[in-house]
PDB file with one MODEL, atoms N, CA, C and O in Angstrom:
MODEL        1
ATOM      1  N   UNK A   1     -16.918  21.136 -70.972  1.00  0.00           N
ATOM      2  CA  UNK A   1     -17.676  20.661 -70.069  1.00  0.00           C
ATOM      3  C   UNK A   1     -17.051  19.878 -70.993  1.00  0.00           C
ATOM      4  O   UNK A   1     -16.670  20.056 -72.150  1.00  0.00           O
ATOM      5  N   UNK A   2     -17.030  18.870 -70.138  1.00  0.00           N
ATOM      6  CA  UNK A   2     -16.128  17.182 -70.503  1.00  0.00           C
ATOM      7  C   UNK A   2     -16.195  16.361 -70.738  1.00  0.00           C
ATOM      8  O   UNK A   2     -15.784  15.808 -69.717  1.00  0.00           O
ATOM      9  N   UNK A   3     -16.385  15.745 -71.280  1.00  0.00           N
ATOM     10  CA  UNK A   3     -17.988  14.183 -71.849  1.00  0.00           C
ATOM     11  C   UNK A   3     -18.351  13.855 -70.913  1.00  0.00           C
ATOM     12  O   UNK A   3     -19.498  14.161 -70.585  1.00  0.00           O
ATOM     13  N   UNK A   4     -17.436  12.991 -69.967  1.00  0.00           N
ATOM     14  CA  UNK A   4     -18.736  12.757 -68.965  1.00  0.00           C
ATOM     15  C   UNK A   4     -19.788  13.505 -68.239  1.00  0.00           C
ATOM     16  O   UNK A   4     -20.836  12.961 -67.891  1.00  0.00           O
ATOM     17  N   UNK A   5     -19.459  15.008 -67.960  1.00  0.00           N
ATOM     18  CA  UNK A   5     -20.401  15.856 -67.449  1.00  0.00           C
ATOM     19  C   UNK A   5     -21.328  15.756 -68.543  1.00  0.00           C
ATOM     20  O   UNK A   5     -22.477  15.523 -68.165  1.00  0.00           O
ATOM     21  N   UNK A   6     -21.159  15.875 -69.923  1.00  0.00           N
ATOM     22  CA  UNK A   6     -22.176  15.877 -71.158  1.00  0.00           C
ATOM     23  C   UNK A   6     -23.117  14.847 -70.722  1.00  0.00           C
ATOM     24  O   UNK A   6     -23.968  14.870 -69.832  1.00  0.00           O
ATOM     25  N   UNK A   7     -22.808  14.041 -71.458  1.00  0.00           N
ATOM     26  CA  UNK A   7     -23.573  12.367 -71.331  1.00  0.00           C
ATOM     27  C   UNK A   7     -24.147  12.858 -69.643  1.00  0.00           C
ATOM     28  O   UNK A   7     -25.117  12.206 -69.254  1.00  0.00           O
ATOM     29  N   UNK A   8     -23.874  13.406 -69.146  1.00  0.00           N
ATOM     30  CA  UNK A   8     -24.309  12.985 -67.601  1.00  0.00           C
ATOM     31  C   UNK A   8     -25.554  13.780 -67.379  1.00  0.00           C
ATOM     32  O   UNK A   8     -26.552  13.179 -66.982  1.00  0.00           O
ATOM     33  N   UNK A   9     -25.612  15.282 -67.629  1.00  0.00           N
ATOM     34  CA  UNK A   9     -26.322  15.937 -68.470  1.00  0.00           C
ATOM     35  C   UNK A   9     -27.944  15.677 -68.885  1.00  0.00           C
ATOM     36  O   UNK A   9     -29.075  15.891 -68.450  1.00  0.00           O
ATOM     37  N   UNK A  10     -27.333  15.139 -69.898  1.00  0.00           N
ATOM     38  CA  UNK A  10     -27.999  14.614 -71.113  1.00  0.00           C
ATOM     39  C   UNK A  10     -28.831  13.291 -70.499  1.00  0.00           C
ATOM     40  O   UNK A  10     -29.778  12.882 -71.170  1.00  0.00           O
ATOM     41  N   UNK A  11     -28.648  12.912 -69.798  1.00  0.00           N
ATOM     42  CA  UNK A  11     -29.222  11.658 -68.938  1.00  0.00           C
ATOM     43  C   UNK A  11     -29.830  12.330 -67.780  1.00  0.00           C
ATOM     44  O   UNK A  11     -30.360  11.596 -66.946  1.00  0.00           O
ATOM     45  N   UNK A  12     -29.844  13.552 -67.595  1.00  0.00           N
ATOM     46  CA  UNK A  12     -30.516  14.364 -66.053  1.00  0.00           C
ATOM     47  C   UNK A  12     -30.562  13.728 -65.236  1.00  0.00           C
ATOM     48  O   UNK A  12     -31.569  13.593 -64.540  1.00  0.00           O
ATOM     49  N   UNK A  13     -29.273  13.022 -65.033  1.00  0.00           N
ATOM     50  CA  UNK A  13     -28.308  12.280 -63.798  1.00  0.00           C
ATOM     51  C   UNK A  13     -27.511  13.550 -62.560  1.00  0.00           C
ATOM     52  O   UNK A  13     -26.860  14.550 -62.860  1.00  0.00           O
ATOM     53  N   UNK A  14     -27.771  13.174 -61.540  1.00  0.00           N
ATOM     54  CA  UNK A  14     -26.965  14.169 -60.422  1.00  0.00           C
ATOM     55  C   UNK A  14     -25.586  13.492 -60.749  1.00  0.00           C
ATOM     56  O   UNK A  14     -25.282  12.530 -61.454  1.00  0.00           O
ATOM     57  N   UNK A  15     -24.888  14.338 -59.988  1.00  0.00           N
ATOM     58  CA  UNK A  15     -22.992  13.483 -59.760  1.00  0.00           C
ATOM     59  C   UNK A  15     -23.389  11.833 -58.823  1.00  0.00           C
ATOM     60  O   UNK A  15     -23.252  10.649 -59.133  1.00  0.00           O
ATOM     61  N   UNK A  16     -24.050  12.714 -57.295  1.00  0.00           N
ATOM     62  CA  UNK A  16     -24.170  11.955 -56.613  1.00  0.00           C
ATOM     63  C   UNK A  16     -24.997  11.219 -57.325  1.00  0.00           C
ATOM     64  O   UNK A  16     -24.219  10.777 -58.170  1.00  0.00           O
ATOM     65  N   UNK A  17     -26.475  10.587 -57.685  1.00  0.00           N
ATOM     66  CA  UNK A  17     -27.075   9.165 -58.004  1.00  0.00           C
ATOM     67  C   UNK A  17     -26.130   8.716 -59.356  1.00  0.00           C
ATOM     68  O   UNK A  17     -26.515   7.618 -59.760  1.00  0.00           O
ATOM     69  N   UNK A  18     -24.915   9.302 -60.228  1.00  0.00           N
ATOM     70  CA  UNK A  18     -24.868   8.988 -61.113  1.00  0.00           C
ATOM     71  C   UNK A  18     -23.139   8.035 -60.442  1.00  0.00           C
ATOM     72  O   UNK A  18     -22.873   6.910 -60.864  1.00  0.00           O
ATOM     73  N   UNK A  19     -21.957   8.964 -59.134  1.00  0.00           N
ATOM     74  CA  UNK A  19     -21.232   7.832 -58.330  1.00  0.00           C
ATOM     75  C   UNK A  19     -21.996   6.535 -57.636  1.00  0.00           C
ATOM     76  O   UNK A  19     -21.456   5.524 -57.187  1.00  0.00           O
ATOM     77  N   UNK A  20     -23.406   6.854 -57.679  1.00  0.00           N
ATOM     78  CA  UNK A  20     -23.886   5.203 -56.695  1.00  0.00           C
ATOM     79  C   UNK A  20     -23.877   4.423 -57.685  1.00  0.00           C
ATOM     80  O   UNK A  20     -23.411   3.332 -57.359  1.00  0.00           O
ATOM     81  N   UNK A  21     -24.274   4.494 -59.090  1.00  0.00           N
ATOM     82  CA  UNK A  21     -25.010   3.534 -59.688  1.00  0.00           C
ATOM     83  C   UNK A  21     -23.466   3.249 -60.695  1.00  0.00           C
ATOM     84  O   UNK A  21     -23.349   2.513 -61.675  1.00  0.00           O
ATOM     85  N   UNK A  22     -22.578   3.989 -60.134  1.00  0.00           N
ATOM     86  CA  UNK A  22     -21.384   3.225 -61.007  1.00  0.00           C
ATOM     87  C   UNK A  22     -20.599   2.771 -60.358  1.00  0.00           C
ATOM     88  O   UNK A  22     -19.667   2.083 -60.773  1.00  0.00           O
ATOM     89  N   UNK A  23     -20.924   3.204 -58.649  1.00  0.00           N
ATOM     90  CA  UNK A  23     -19.895   2.889 -57.506  1.00  0.00           C
ATOM     91  C   UNK A  23     -18.661   3.496 -57.519  1.00  0.00           C
ATOM     92  O   UNK A  23     -17.686   2.809 -57.214  1.00  0.00           O
ATOM     93  N   UNK A  24     -18.500   4.777 -57.846  1.00  0.00           N
ATOM     94  CA  UNK A  24     -17.429   5.340 -57.627  1.00  0.00           C
ATOM     95  C   UNK A  24     -17.362   6.061 -56.782  1.00  0.00           C
ATOM     96  O   UNK A  24     -18.262   5.860 -55.967  1.00  0.00           O
ATOM     97  N   UNK A  25     -16.277   7.404 -56.355  1.00  0.00           N
ATOM     98  CA  UNK A  25     -16.313   8.003 -55.011  1.00  0.00           C
ATOM     99  C   UNK A  25     -17.348   9.261 -55.800  1.00  0.00           C
ATOM    100  O   UNK A  25     -17.377   9.142 -57.025  1.00  0.00           O
ATOM    101  N   UNK A  26     -18.202  10.458 -55.209  1.00  0.00           N
ATOM    102  CA  UNK A  26     -18.770  11.055 -55.655  1.00  0.00           C
ATOM    103  C   UNK A  26     -17.629  12.044 -55.765  1.00  0.00           C
ATOM    104  O   UNK A  26     -17.741  12.597 -56.860  1.00  0.00           O
ATOM    105  N   UNK A  27     -16.383  12.592 -54.980  1.00  0.00           N
ATOM    106  CA  UNK A  27     -15.495  13.923 -55.072  1.00  0.00           C
ATOM    107  C   UNK A  27     -14.504  12.552 -56.282  1.00  0.00           C
ATOM    108  O   UNK A  27     -13.403  13.100 -56.340  1.00  0.00           O
ATOM    109  N   UNK A  28     -14.407  11.575 -56.924  1.00  0.00           N
ATOM    110  CA  UNK A  28     -13.093  11.270 -58.287  1.00  0.00           C
ATOM    111  C   UNK A  28     -13.976  11.967 -59.570  1.00  0.00           C
ATOM    112  O   UNK A  28     -13.560  12.562 -60.564  1.00  0.00           O
ATOM    113  N   UNK A  29     -15.645  11.582 -59.052  1.00  0.00           N
ATOM    114  CA  UNK A  29     -16.083  11.985 -60.328  1.00  0.00           C
ATOM    115  C   UNK A  29     -16.245  13.784 -60.435  1.00  0.00           C
ATOM    116  O   UNK A  29     -15.816  14.614 -61.236  1.00  0.00           O
ATOM    117  N   UNK A  30     -16.876  13.845 -59.506  1.00  0.00           N
ATOM    118  CA  UNK A  30     -16.413  15.690 -59.843  1.00  0.00           C
ATOM    119  C   UNK A  30     -14.985  15.809 -59.991  1.00  0.00           C
ATOM    120  O   UNK A  30     -14.647  16.611 -60.862  1.00  0.00           O
ATOM    121  N   UNK A  31     -14.143  15.276 -59.428  1.00  0.00           N
ATOM    122  CA  UNK A  31     -12.366  15.857 -60.135  1.00  0.00           C
ATOM    123  C   UNK A  31     -12.654  15.454 -61.602  1.00  0.00           C
ATOM    124  O   UNK A  31     -12.513  16.357 -62.427  1.00  0.00           O
ATOM    125  N   UNK A  32     -13.065  14.147 -62.089  1.00  0.00           N
ATOM    126  CA  UNK A  32     -13.239  13.814 -62.994  1.00  0.00           C
ATOM    127  C   UNK A  32     -14.259  15.283 -63.911  1.00  0.00           C
ATOM    128  O   UNK A  32     -13.484  16.191 -64.208  1.00  0.00           O
ATOM    129  N   UNK A  33     -14.891  15.407 -64.093  1.00  0.00           N
ATOM    130  CA  UNK A  33     -15.660  16.691 -64.633  1.00  0.00           C
ATOM    131  C   UNK A  33     -15.461  18.214 -64.670  1.00  0.00           C
ATOM    132  O   UNK A  33     -15.965  19.070 -65.397  1.00  0.00           O
ATOM    133  N   UNK A  34     -14.502  18.299 -63.584  1.00  0.00           N
ATOM    134  CA  UNK A  34     -13.585  19.075 -63.136  1.00  0.00           C
ATOM    135  C   UNK A  34     -12.398  19.301 -64.248  1.00  0.00           C
ATOM    136  O   UNK A  34     -12.004  20.450 -64.452  1.00  0.00           O
ATOM    137  N   UNK A  35     -11.973  18.470 -64.784  1.00  0.00           N
ATOM    138  CA  UNK A  35     -10.277  18.266 -65.161  1.00  0.00           C
ATOM    139  C   UNK A  35      -9.528  17.912 -64.200  1.00  0.00           C
ATOM    140  O   UNK A  35      -8.625  17.117 -64.462  1.00  0.00           O
ATOM    141  N   UNK A  36      -9.698  18.432 -62.731  1.00  0.00           N
ATOM    142  CA  UNK A  36      -8.534  17.974 -61.320  1.00  0.00           C
ATOM    143  C   UNK A  36      -8.160  16.435 -62.399  1.00  0.00           C
ATOM    144  O   UNK A  36      -7.034  16.144 -62.804  1.00  0.00           O
ATOM    145  N   UNK A  37      -8.725  16.085 -62.520  1.00  0.00           N
ATOM    146  CA  UNK A  37      -8.647  14.006 -62.573  1.00  0.00           C
ATOM    147  C   UNK A  37      -8.282  14.288 -63.953  1.00  0.00           C
ATOM    148  O   UNK A  37      -8.767  15.285 -64.487  1.00  0.00           O
ATOM    149  N   UNK A  38      -7.622  13.663 -64.485  1.00  0.00           N
ATOM    150  CA  UNK A  38      -7.695  13.155 -66.354  1.00  0.00           C
ATOM    151  C   UNK A  38      -8.366  11.949 -66.339  1.00  0.00           C
ATOM    152  O   UNK A  38      -7.650  11.335 -65.548  1.00  0.00           O
ATOM    153  N   UNK A  39      -9.310  11.115 -66.683  1.00  0.00           N
ATOM    154  CA  UNK A  39     -10.151  10.286 -67.389  1.00  0.00           C
ATOM    155  C   UNK A  39      -9.504   9.335 -67.855  1.00  0.00           C
ATOM    156  O   UNK A  39      -9.357   8.248 -67.297  1.00  0.00           O
ATOM    157  N   UNK A  40      -8.974   9.724 -69.127  1.00  0.00           N
ATOM    158  CA  UNK A  40      -8.277   9.215 -70.266  1.00  0.00           C
ATOM    159  C   UNK A  40      -6.903   8.037 -68.931  1.00  0.00           C
ATOM    160  O   UNK A  40      -6.354   6.946 -69.085  1.00  0.00           O
ATOM    161  N   UNK A  41      -6.898   9.070 -67.777  1.00  0.00           N
ATOM    162  CA  UNK A  41      -5.737   7.864 -67.189  1.00  0.00           C
ATOM    163  C   UNK A  41      -6.739   6.957 -65.854  1.00  0.00           C
ATOM    164  O   UNK A  41      -6.286   6.270 -64.939  1.00  0.00           O
ATOM    165  N   UNK A  42      -7.871   7.200 -66.100  1.00  0.00           N
ATOM    166  CA  UNK A  42      -8.393   6.334 -64.627  1.00  0.00           C
ATOM    167  C   UNK A  42      -8.700   5.392 -65.305  1.00  0.00           C
ATOM    168  O   UNK A  42      -8.775   5.246 -66.525  1.00  0.00           O
ATOM    169  N   UNK A  43      -9.013   4.264 -63.858  1.00  0.00           N
ATOM    170  CA  UNK A  43      -8.798   2.505 -64.523  1.00  0.00           C
ATOM    171  C   UNK A  43      -9.533   2.385 -65.624  1.00  0.00           C
ATOM    172  O   UNK A  43     -10.207   3.324 -66.046  1.00  0.00           O
ATOM    173  N   UNK A  44      -9.478   1.118 -66.254  1.00  0.00           N
ATOM    174  CA  UNK A  44     -10.342   1.188 -67.322  1.00  0.00           C
ATOM    175  C   UNK A  44     -11.824   0.497 -66.495  1.00  0.00           C
ATOM    176  O   UNK A  44     -12.759   0.899 -67.188  1.00  0.00           O
ATOM    177  N   UNK A  45     -12.246  -0.127 -65.640  1.00  0.00           N
ATOM    178  CA  UNK A  45     -12.687  -0.618 -65.140  1.00  0.00           C
ATOM    179  C   UNK A  45     -14.161   0.141 -64.547  1.00  0.00           C
ATOM    180  O   UNK A  45     -15.334  -0.230 -64.596  1.00  0.00           O
ATOM    181  N   UNK A  46     -13.449   1.475 -63.924  1.00  0.00           N
ATOM    182  CA  UNK A  46     -13.871   2.765 -63.680  1.00  0.00           C
ATOM    183  C   UNK A  46     -14.666   3.489 -64.911  1.00  0.00           C
ATOM    184  O   UNK A  46     -15.880   3.690 -64.870  1.00  0.00           O
ATOM    185  N   UNK A  47     -13.943   3.807 -65.863  1.00  0.00           N
ATOM    186  CA  UNK A  47     -14.206   4.395 -66.942  1.00  0.00           C
ATOM    187  C   UNK A  47     -15.752   3.042 -67.063  1.00  0.00           C
ATOM    188  O   UNK A  47     -16.895   3.121 -66.615  1.00  0.00           O
ATOM    189  N   UNK A  48     -15.286   2.299 -67.601  1.00  0.00           N
ATOM    190  CA  UNK A  48     -16.541   1.090 -68.110  1.00  0.00           C
ATOM    191  C   UNK A  48     -17.626   1.040 -67.141  1.00  0.00           C
ATOM    192  O   UNK A  48     -18.760   1.097 -67.616  1.00  0.00           O
ATOM    193  N   UNK A  49     -17.488   0.930 -65.665  1.00  0.00           N
ATOM    194  CA  UNK A  49     -18.746   1.345 -65.164  1.00  0.00           C
ATOM    195  C   UNK A  49     -19.455   2.585 -65.322  1.00  0.00           C
ATOM    196  O   UNK A  49     -20.619   2.534 -65.719  1.00  0.00           O
ATOM    197  N   UNK A  50     -18.719   4.103 -64.972  1.00  0.00           N
ATOM    198  CA  UNK A  50     -19.574   5.582 -65.984  1.00  0.00           C
ATOM    199  C   UNK A  50     -19.921   5.006 -66.921  1.00  0.00           C
ATOM    200  O   UNK A  50     -21.087   5.330 -67.144  1.00  0.00           O
ATOM    201  N   UNK A  51     -19.422   4.013 -67.930  1.00  0.00           N
ATOM    202  CA  UNK A  51     -19.856   4.284 -69.187  1.00  0.00           C
ATOM    203  C   UNK A  51     -21.787   3.367 -69.395  1.00  0.00           C
ATOM    204  O   UNK A  51     -22.726   3.535 -70.173  1.00  0.00           O
ATOM    205  N   UNK A  52     -21.552   2.558 -68.353  1.00  0.00           N
ATOM    206  CA  UNK A  52     -22.975   1.516 -67.676  1.00  0.00           C
ATOM    207  C   UNK A  52     -23.604   2.305 -67.906  1.00  0.00           C
ATOM    208  O   UNK A  52     -24.213   2.458 -68.965  1.00  0.00           O
ATOM    209  N   UNK A  53     -23.614   3.134 -66.791  1.00  0.00           N
ATOM    210  CA  UNK A  53     -23.880   3.954 -65.571  1.00  0.00           C
ATOM    211  C   UNK A  53     -25.346   4.971 -67.056  1.00  0.00           C
ATOM    212  O   UNK A  53     -26.566   4.955 -67.222  1.00  0.00           O
ATOM    213  N   UNK A  54     -24.316   5.558 -67.624  1.00  0.00           N
ATOM    214  CA  UNK A  54     -24.892   6.480 -68.632  1.00  0.00           C
ATOM    215  C   UNK A  54     -25.189   5.501 -69.492  1.00  0.00           C
ATOM    216  O   UNK A  54     -25.940   6.291 -70.064  1.00  0.00           O
ATOM    217  N   UNK A  55     -25.318   4.429 -70.183  1.00  0.00           N
ATOM    218  CA  UNK A  55     -25.673   4.012 -71.085  1.00  0.00           C
ATOM    219  C   UNK A  55     -24.641   3.991 -72.275  1.00  0.00           C
ATOM    220  O   UNK A  55     -24.865   3.044 -73.030  1.00  0.00           O
ATOM    221  N   UNK A  56     -23.748   4.644 -72.589  1.00  0.00           N
ATOM    222  CA  UNK A  56     -22.765   4.851 -73.713  1.00  0.00           C
ATOM    223  C   UNK A  56     -21.274   4.121 -73.471  1.00  0.00           C
ATOM    224  O   UNK A  56     -20.654   3.709 -72.490  1.00  0.00           O
ATOM    225  N   UNK A  57     -21.030   4.199 -75.032  1.00  0.00           N
ATOM    226  CA  UNK A  57     -19.757   3.309 -74.536  1.00  0.00           C
ATOM    227  C   UNK A  57     -18.443   3.979 -74.029  1.00  0.00           C
ATOM    228  O   UNK A  57     -18.396   5.209 -74.017  1.00  0.00           O
ATOM    229  N   UNK A  58     -17.340   3.223 -73.596  1.00  0.00           N
ATOM    230  CA  UNK A  58     -16.490   3.649 -72.568  1.00  0.00           C
ATOM    231  C   UNK A  58     -15.519   5.268 -73.614  1.00  0.00           C
ATOM    232  O   UNK A  58     -15.217   6.428 -73.337  1.00  0.00           O
ATOM    233  N   UNK A  59     -15.378   4.335 -74.838  1.00  0.00           N
ATOM    234  CA  UNK A  59     -14.185   5.689 -75.168  1.00  0.00           C
ATOM    235  C   UNK A  59     -15.785   7.285 -75.292  1.00  0.00           C
ATOM    236  O   UNK A  59     -15.569   8.486 -75.132  1.00  0.00           O
ATOM    237  N   UNK A  60     -16.457   6.969 -75.444  1.00  0.00           N
ATOM    238  CA  UNK A  60     -16.752   8.548 -75.703  1.00  0.00           C
ATOM    239  C   UNK A  60     -16.984   8.973 -74.084  1.00  0.00           C
ATOM    240  O   UNK A  60     -18.063   9.552 -73.959  1.00  0.00           O
ATOM    241  N   UNK A  61     -16.481   8.877 -73.216  1.00  0.00           N
ATOM    242  CA  UNK A  61     -16.366   9.244 -71.926  1.00  0.00           C
ATOM    243  C   UNK A  61     -14.491  10.024 -72.317  1.00  0.00           C
ATOM    244  O   UNK A  61     -13.958  10.669 -71.414  1.00  0.00           O
ATOM    245  N   UNK A  62     -14.211   9.953 -72.824  1.00  0.00           N
ATOM    246  CA  UNK A  62     -12.738   9.725 -72.527  1.00  0.00           C
ATOM    247  C   UNK A  62     -12.738  11.020 -73.441  1.00  0.00           C
ATOM    248  O   UNK A  62     -13.609  11.378 -74.234  1.00  0.00           O
ATOM    249  N   UNK A  63     -11.189  11.804 -73.032  1.00  0.00           N
ATOM    250  CA  UNK A  63     -11.269  13.250 -73.539  1.00  0.00           C
ATOM    251  C   UNK A  63     -10.247  13.476 -74.793  1.00  0.00           C
ATOM    252  O   UNK A  63      -9.531  12.476 -74.839  1.00  0.00           O
ATOM    253  N   UNK A  64      -9.935  14.292 -75.714  1.00  0.00           N
ATOM    254  CA  UNK A  64      -9.127  14.321 -77.555  1.00  0.00           C
ATOM    255  C   UNK A  64      -8.140  15.041 -76.004  1.00  0.00           C
ATOM    256  O   UNK A  64      -8.643  15.651 -75.060  1.00  0.00           O
ATOM    257  N   UNK A  65      -7.072  14.794 -76.149  1.00  0.00           N
ATOM    258  CA  UNK A  65      -5.838  15.274 -75.893  1.00  0.00           C
ATOM    259  C   UNK A  65      -5.111  15.960 -77.157  1.00  0.00           C
ATOM    260  O   UNK A  65      -3.981  16.432 -77.038  1.00  0.00           O
TER     261      UNK A  65
ENDMDL
END
């Protein structure tokens, strides 16, 4: 489970709801959660928007490499 997915599930938010709140495409969110896209390489504003929607720090969504 990715950090993004863990934070989302802890807050009981669906993927579509998080995508809507953060202004991120739901497919992109799914790709980050499934590891098809590396969230560490995402635009800083994208990570920031996701973090704000999840009420956490941006760095908490990044993955250890």
